[in-house]
C-alpha positions in Angstrom: 0.0 0.0 0.0 2.7 2.5 0.9 4.7 1.5 -2.2 1.7 2.2 -4.4 1.3 5.7 -2.8 5.0 6.5 -3.4 4.7 5.3 -7.0 1.7 7.5 -7.6 3.4 10.5 -6.3 6.5 9.8 -8.4 4.4 9.5 -11.5 2.8 12.9 -10.8 6.2 14.5 -10.6 7.8 12.8 -13.6 7.7 14.6 -16.9 5.4 13.1 -19.6 8.3 13.3 -22.1 12.0 12.9 -21.8 14.7 13.6 -24.3 17.3 10.9 -24.7 20.5 10.9 -26.6 22.9 8.1 -27.4 26.3 9.6 -28.2 27.5 6.2 -29.4 25.1 6.5 -32.3 25.7 10.2 -33.0 26.4 9.6 -36.7 23.0 7.9 -37.0 21.2 10.7 -35.0 20.8 8.9 -31.7 18.1 11.2 -30.4 14.8 9.9 -29.0 11.7 11.2 -27.1 10.6 8.8 -24.4 6.9 9.0 -23.4 6.8 8.1 -19.7 3.0 7.9 -19.2 0.6 5.3 -20.6 0.9 4.4 -23.4 4.7 4.3 -23.0 6.5 4.9 -26.3 9.9 5.6 -27.8 10.0 7.9 -30.8 13.3 8.4 -32.7 13.8 12.0 -33.7 15.3 12.4 -37.1 16.6 15.7 -38.7 16.1 15.0 -42.3 18.9 17.3 -43.4 21.4 15.3 -41.3 19.9 12.1 -42.5 20.6 13.1 -46.1 16.9 13.4 -47.0 16.0 9.8 -46.7 15.4 7.3 -43.9 14.7 3.6 -43.5 11.1 3.0 -42.5 11.5 -0.7 -41.6 7.8 -1.2 -41.1 7.7 1.5 -38.4 5.1 4.3 -38.1 6.6 7.6 -39.1 5.3 11.2 -39.4 6.9 14.3 -40.8 7.0 17.7 -38.9 8.5 21.1 -39.6 10.1 23.6 -37.4 11.1 26.9 -39.0 12.8 25.6 -42.2 13.9 22.3 -40.8 12.2 19.0 -41.7 12.0 16.4 -38.9 10.6 12.9 -38.7 9.4 11.0 -35.7 9.7 7.3 -36.1 8.0 4.9 -33.6 10.4 2.4 -32.2 8.3 1.0 -29.3 4.7 1.6 -28.3 3.4 -0.2 -25.2 -0.3 -0.4 -24.2 -2.2 -2.8 -22.2 -4.0 -4.1 -25.3 -1.7 -3.4 -28.3 -4.0 -5.3 -30.7 -6.7 -2.7 -30.4 -4.5 0.3 -30.9 -4.8 1.7 -34.4 -2.3 4.0 -36.1 -4.5 7.1 -35.7 -4.0 6.8 -31.9 -0.3 6.4 -32.3 -0.2 9.6 -34.5 -2.0 11.5 -31.7 0.8 10.6 -29.3 3.4 11.4 -31.9 1.9 14.8 -32.3 1.9 15.3 -28.5 5.6 14.3 -28.4 6.4 16.6 -31.4 4.8 19.7 -29.7 6.8 18.9 -26.6 10.0 18.6 -28.7 9.2 21.8 -30.6 8.9 23.6 -27.3 12.3 22.3 -26.5 13.7 23.5 -29.8 12.3 27.0 -29.2 13.7 27.0 -25.7 17.1 25.9 -27.0 17.1 28.6 -29.8 16.2 31.3 -27.2 19.0 30.1 -24.8 21.6 29.9 -27.6 20.6 33.5 -28.7 20.9 34.7 -25.1 24.4 33.0 -24.8 25.6 34.7 -28.0 24.6 38.3 -26.9 
């Protein structure tokens, strides 16, 4: 009982999305958004310019997004629900959009902080 209360409090404090980077895969991008609440998901974040304009889909769900003049793609690597068989792609796209808006807020924050550091 006490453990369940502690876990509930921890979940309330944990961010819904986390940005992860794998420096050992830097040449391949190595950037991901991890969705920490149900349904848990891992979306690879791909800068299409850095990827040379093309990516391998490998049967994964992907969606394109744009930030300023940059073309980005989110690629679903893992998507965990209690009943994966009843989850359709439109539901996955909804969570991809949610992750994208969070990532776009990060990009804006990063741009603002870089601008402040330069001046």
